[in-house]
N, C-alpha and C positions, 0 to 999 in steps of 0.2 A: 701843667695847666696854663702857665704863662705863655709857653710856646704856642699852644692851641689858640689862646685869645689873640696873640700877636698875628697869627696866621689869618684868623677871621677878620681882624682889623684891616690887614693888608689887602685881603680879598675884597672887602667892602670898598676900600679906597679905590682899588683898581676898577671895580664895577662902576663906582660913582664917577671916576674920571672918565671912563668910557661913555657913561651916560651923559656927562657934561659935554664931552666933545661932540656927541651926537646932537645934544640939545643946541650947542653953539651952531653946528652946521645947519640944523633945521630952522633955528630962529633967525640967524644972520643970513643964511642962504649964500649963494655965490652969484657974482655978476660978471659981465663982460666976458673977456676971453676965458677966464677960469671956468665960468659957468658953461660956456660952449664946449670947452675941453671935457668937462665932467660929463656933459650929456653925450658927446660923441664917443669918448673912449670908455666910459664906465657903463654906457648903455642904460642910464637911469640908476644911479647909485651902484649897486652890486650886480646888476643884471648884464652879464657879458654876452648873452645871446647863444644860439645853438652852436655847439662845438667848443664852447669856452671850457677852460680847465685850469686847475692849479698844478704847477710843476715845481720840482725841487730847484732851488737856486743855490747850488753848492751840494753839500752832502746831505743825505737823508737821515744822518745820525750824528750825534755829538758826544764826545767823551769829556767830562769835566772832573778836575780834582776837587776833592772836598774843600769847601771854603772859597772856591773861585767861581768865575762866571764865564759864560760863552753865549754865542749868538746862533739863532736859527733863522733862515731866510727862505721865502717862497716867492714864486713868480706866477702872476695871473695873466693869462693870454686869452684872446678870442679865438673863434673857429679858424681864422686864417693864420694864427700864430703871432699876431700883433699884440703888444703889451696893452693892458688895461690899467690906466692910471687913476689915482684918487678913489680907489675902491677900498672898502673896509675889510680887513682880514681879522677873523676872530680866532684866538688861540685858547686851547683847552688842555689841561693836564689829565691824562688817562692812566690809572694805575697808582701804585703807592710811590709817591715822590719823596717820601720821608719829609725832610724840611727844606727841600728845594722849592724855589718860588719863581714864577714868571714875573718879569718887571712890569708887564702890562697885559691886559686882556685883549686889546685890539691894537692894530697898527694900520697905516694907510700906504697903499702902493705908490711908488714914485713914478716918474716919467718912463722908466723902463719896465713898469709893472711889477716891481720888486718891493716886498715888505718884509721886515724882520722884527724879531723880538729877542730880548736878552733873558737869560735864565741864570739865576744865582743858586749855586749848590750849597747845601747845608754841610753839616759835619758828618753825616751818615752816608754809607754806601747805598746806592739805589740804581734800579733800572726801571724806566717807565717810558710812556709815550707822551708826546705833545702833538695835537692835531691842529691843522690850519684849515679854516673853512670860510665860506662866504654865505650870504643869505639865500642864494639860489639853490633850491633843493635838488636841482638836476646835476649839480656839480659835486662830485664825491670829495669828502674831506681828505686831506693829505697827511699821513702819519709820519712823525719823526721819532727815532729812538734816542733816548738820552740815558747815558750811563755816568753815574757819579762814583769815582774811585777814591780810595783812601790816599793819604799823602805819600805813603811809601809804595804806591802802585799806580798803574795807569791802565788804559784800555787799548785793545786792538779793535777798531771799528772796521768791519769788513763789508764792503758793498759788492755784491755779486751782480754782474751784468751779463746779458745774453741777447744777441740780436739775430740768432739763427731762425730757421723755419719751423723747428719742432715746437710742439705745444707742451708746456710743463705746468699748466694750471692744475692744481690739486695733486701734483706729484711732489716727491720728496727732494729736498735740496740739502746736501750735507756740506758743512764747512768745517775744516779741521786745521789746527795749528801743529806744526812739526818742528821740533828743535833741530833735527837732522832728517834728511840732508839739507845743506844750505842752498843748493842750486836746484831749480826746477828741472834742469836737464838730467839731474841724477835721481829724480823722483820717479818711482815706478808705481803707477796706480794699481797694477795687478798685485803688487806686494808692498803696500804703503807703510807697513810697520805700525807702531803704536803712536797715536797722536797724543800730544800733551793736553790738548783740550779739543772738544768737538761739539758741534751743535747740529741737529737735524730737525728740519721743519718742513711743513707743506706750504706750497705757494697758494695764496688766495687768488681771487679773480683778477687782481691787479697785476699778478705775475711779476716780471722783472722791472726795475732792479729790486733786489731784496737785501736787507741789511741784517747782519748778525754782529752783536757786540760781545766781545770777551773781556770782562771787567776784572779788575783787581789782579792784574798780572804783575808779578814782582819786578822791581827795578833791575835793570841790567840784562834782562832776557830779550831775545828776539826770535822770530819764528818765520818759517816758510808757510804760506797760507795756501791751502788747496780747497777748491770748491768742486763738487760733483753733483750733477743732476742725474737722477735715476730714471731710466726710460720706461720702466714698468713698475707696477706695484710690488711692494716687498714680498707679498705672499705668492706672487707668481714667478717673478724673475728679477733679480737685482742686477740690471745691466747698465753700465755707464753709457748714458746718452750723450752728455756733454761734460766737459772737464776744463778746469782752468787752474793756473798756479801763479803765485806772485812771490818772488824771492828778494824783494827790496829789503825786507827784514829790518824795519826801524827798531831801534833799541827802546825798551821801556824806561822812561825817565819820569819819576814822580814829579808832580807839579806842572807837567806839560800837557798840552792838548794835542795829541798826535793827529796827523792828517789821516783821513779815511784811506784804508788800503783797498784798492779796486782790483777785483779779480774778473777778468774778461773770459767767459767760457766759450769754447768752440765745440762743435760737434765732434765727438770721438767715435767714429764708425769702426766696425770690426775690420781687422786687417786681412785683406784678401790678396795682398801682394805675394809674389812668389810664383812657383810653377805647380800646376795641377795636371795630373794625368787624367785624360778624358777619353771615354769610349762613347761613340755615337752609333746608333743602329737605325737603318732606314729600310723601307720596303716600298719599291716603286710599282709593285705588281698591278695595282689598280689605277695608276696615274700616268702611264706612259702614253704619249700622243701617238696617233696613227703612223706618223713617219718613222717612229722607232719600232713600233710593233711590226711594221712591214719588213724590217730588217731582222728583228729577233725571232719572229714566228717561224721562218724557214729553218732556223737553227734549232729551235725547240721542237719543231716537227720531226727532225731527225731522231730525237730521243723518244718520241711517242710512236713514230712509225718509221724505224730506220730503213727497212727495205724499200718502202714506197718513196721516201725522200731521196735516197741514193739513186734509185732508178729514174725518178723525175729529173734530177739534176743532170745525170749523165745522158739520158735520152734526149733532153732538150738541146744539149750542146751538140750531140752527134747529128741530130736532125738538122739543126741550123747550119752546121759546117758542111755536111755531106748530102743534104737533101734526101735522107733515107726515110722510108715509110714508117710512120709512128708505130703501127701495130707490131711489125716485126721486131723493131728495136725494143719495144716495151716487153714483149714476151721473153726475148732472150735475156735481157738484163734482170727481169724479175726472178727467173729461175736461178741465175748465177748469184744474185744478191742474197736470196734465201739460203743457198748453200753456204755462202761465205759467212753470213751472220750466224747460222747454226754452228759453224766451226769456231767463230770468235767467242760465242757464248758457252761453248762446251765446258762443263764442269764449273761454271761460275754463275750460279743462280742469282747472287746479289747483283751482279752487273746486269743480267737480263732484267731483273725486277726494276732496277733503276732506269735502265734505258726504255723499257716498254711503258713504265709508269710516267716517266718524265718529270715527276714532281721535284726530286732533289736537284736536278739540273736547273729547272726553272727557279728554284729557291736561291741557288748560289749566284745565278745571273741577275735576278731581279732584286734580291735582298743583299745588302752588303753592310759591313761594319767599317768604321774608321776609328783608329786609335792614335792618339797623339797627346799634345800638351796645349794648355792655355796658360799663358804667362802674363802676369800683371806686374810690370816693373814699378818700382817705387815712384818714379816720376810720372807714371801714367795714372796714379790714383790720387784724386784730389781730396781736400779736407771735407768737402760736402758729399763725398761718396761717389762722385763722378769718375768714370773710367774712360780714358782717352787713348786711342791707338795702342791698346793691348795687343798681344801677339797670339796667333793660333797657328799650329803646325801639326798636320796629320801625317805621320810617317809610316804607319802600318795599315795594311789592308786586311780586313777580316771577312770570313765567310763561314757558313755552316754546312757541313757535309757529313752524312751518316758514316761514311767509311773512315772518318777521323775519330769516331767514338771508340773508347777503350772497351776491352772485353768486359762484359757484364753491365755496361751502361745502356740505358734504354733511350733511343733517339726520340721516341714519341712522348715519353714521360718527362725527360729532363731537357728543358729548353736551352741549356748551354752545352749539351752533349754534341760533340762534333765541331765546336767553335775552334777556329784556327786563325792565326794572323801571319802575314807575310810582309816583310819590309818593302816599301815602295822602291827603294834603291835596289834591293835584290831582284825585284820584278822588272827592273829597267823602266820604271814609271817615275814621273815627276811628283815629288811630295806636294801635298796641298798646304799652302801657307797663305796667311793674310793678316789683317789687323781688324780689330773690332772695338767699338765703343759700348759703354754700358753704365750701370749704376748699381750701387748697393743701398738698399733702403730698409728701414724697419718694417716688419710685416704689420700692416694696420689691422689685420683680422686675426691676430693671435687668439686662439681659443682651442684648448686641447680637446674640447668636446665636439668640435665640428671638423676636426681633421687637420687643421692648419696649426701644427704644433711648433713650428719654427719661429724664431724671433727676427731673423733677417733674411732677405732674399736678393737674388741677383737678377738683374734685367740685362739681357744682351740685345743690343740694337741690330737691325738687319745689316749684314755684311756679306760681301761676295768673295769667293775664292775660285780658283781654277781647278776644275775636276773633270777629267776626260773619262766620262762614264763608259763610252764605247771601248776605249783602250783597256779599262779595267775588266769589262766583260770578256774581251778577247783573251786577256791574260788568264782569267779564271777558267775559261773554257779550255784553252790550249795547254796551259802550263800546270793546271791543277786537276781539273776534272778528268781529262782524257788520260793522262798518265796513271791516275788512280784507278780508272776503269779498266785499262788494258795493261800497259807496261810503260816504263819510262821512255821507250822509243817513240811512242805515240804522243807527241807533244806539239802537234800542229794540226790544223784542218787538212793540210796536204797529206800528212802521215795517216790521218784517220781514213780518208777516202782511199788512199793507197792500200790500207789494210783490208778494206772491204772490196775494193775493185782491183782485181789482178789483171791488169791490161794484157800481160803476156799470155795468161790462160784464156782470155777472151778472144784474142785475135792471133791468127797465124802470120799475118802480114806485118812486117816491121813498120810499115807506114801507119797502119791502124794502131799499132802499139804506141807509136809516137804521138799520134793524134789523141789517143785515149789518155796518155800521161799528161799531155798538154792541157786537155780539157779539165782534168782533175786539178792541175795547178791553177788554171784560170778561175775555176769555180771557187777554189779555196781563197785565192787572192781577192776575188771580188767580195766575198763575204767578210774577209778580214778588213778590207779597206772601208766597206760600209760601216763596220763597227767602229773603227778608229776615227772615222769622220763624225761620230756622234758627239761633237763638242763644238759649240757655236763660237765661243769667245773665251778670253782669259778670265772673265768674271761671270761665268755661266751658272754658278751654284751659289744660292743665297740662303743664309741661315739666320734665324732670330728666335728668341724665346717669345711665346705668345703674350700679347699685352695683358691678357686676363689671367695668365698663369706664369709668373716669374719662377725662377729656379730656387728652390729652398736650400738654405745654407744650414748645415747641421754641425752642432758642437760635439756630439757624442763620439766616443771611440767607435771604430768600425764594427765591433762586436756587440755594441749596445744599441738600444732603440728606445725612443720615448722622449718626452719633454725633459729638459735638464732639471735636476733637483735644484731648488732655490739655494744658492750658495750662501755661505756665512757672511760674505762681504761683497761689495760691488766689484764687478770684474768686466773685462773686455772678453767678448766671445773669441774663443780659439777654435777655428773650424777644422774639421777633418774631412768634410765631404760637401760637394755640390750635388744635391740629390742623393739617392741611394739605389743601388741595384737590388731592389727588394720589392716584393709584392706583399704588403702587410695585410693581415686579416681585418684589421679595424680601419686602416687609413688608405688602403688601396695601393696602386702602383706609385712608388716614391721616386721613380726616375723623373728627371726634368724632361721637358718637351722641346722639340724644335718645330718651328714652321719653316718649311723648306720649299724652294722652287728650283727647277733646273731648266735652262734655256737650251734648245737643241738646234735652233736656226734663227734667221732674221725674222721669220714669221712670228708675230707676237702670240699667235694661237698655238705655236709649236712649243709649248711649255708644259712642264710637269709640276704639279703642286701636290705635295705630300707631307706627311708628318714624320717625325723621328723621335726617338727617346735617347737620353744621354745622362751620364753621371760623371762626376769627377772626384778624384781623391788627392789630397794634398801630398806632395812629394816631400 
């Protein structure tokens, strides 16, 4: 009862003193320079004007040993950040302070805009708040955390700061004390071990900094302090968004008032460093400019009308060189070509079907696959998720061809049946290599119900590489399609035409035989040269992920699918895939997308714009 009465008396005295001070100010007023300063800096007593605010001057928390005292300080500034002097700050205890007491209910800001108050601890342990406020209702009160510890113990007062771009309002902040390890460098947030003490709380609208006080820690102990901000709600996914560690480890000394331990958190993005095996697929069939079609169409015409195309090529050359009558040359060559084609197709219905249909040939020429690696070195991946000058190298060329399907596989039903890859080096082609910039960002639209089930995504900025499309077409035609259609000796356009046009059988004259063979070689070289010239420059091929559809990064094993189960503890994502080579019943095509362009000449209209699909797997 005595303690309660004493508290009431002290409170009354404090209020009376504050009232007397206010009365003195009101009755006596201020004159001269003091009055001018009060009016200018204080904006009319406590009115700081728009943008004014209370800020911490020092730590937002204080630890006091029982029976001792400590000070709390606040700074009052206007909208431009300038100090407001001679303003009244009101202090109030919130919560159960046991027998701790404020030495005053109000104090006045000095020339630096700072006001302070002393607080005397009683004999009992306690944790409570003291708020600082001004009379302006537009300015939020500023809370301080006060911890009173016993004489044989003290507190760790931890202030968590974060200046990054992520929003953590209403998210969970976890602060933990670890006896071991002693060094932050040895601490693994993926396997943090058992904390000696931990606190987890949500941030209010004020956000950072936030303070956590661990009280009554026995003398002689010291701890590594770890703070973690969780990027998603605990019932959806507990993913570390930001992380900080402080290993100064001050020793607990009873009777002391330890400095606040500050933990600066930085964004902890998922680790995408290392090498990823990437497969990209493209189809240019609807996007080729006329200049390219004019070169490809005669080649494709051969497979849709072999006899007519051969006759046209040979007849045109013979008429130009020897001024022969078109009708006579045409009729002779048509008869011979039909006989030769029938002989070539004899007993091979598949070849006849492919040639006369032309679809498979068109597909391997206009559709192609690239297989290689995307590498993100450690030095290329910044702490904010930015990727600079990462590497890309495509070293395999892929195509789809029904003759590559194994027995029993259905080319029409299985979209991967007939897929094959050939090394660029083996093909005598230059591998595609370059650099790319990008970023890894949290997925802002995570919602398992709308199909965006991943938590992080990769953005790849537009980057150019050298890709000689014409040389690839020539290789696929001469070194892949023709040997598979006929036999290994037919591995060039020359050999193909020689197979169909037997110059010695057509002509008795050695001169005409020579002219015929020369014509075949010239026609073949002309077509091949036109193909290999289908490359405008060393940076003719541009790739980027669409701005509206970054590439999803998946954590699951390759055999699994679906959103990750909420883990038992916070963790960093460990990725296995960039996109998925999967068409899912509920979520559609899970492959990532490319926006691609290819330049074929200096003419800006001579450009092909098309899309592609790709996926990557971590090596």
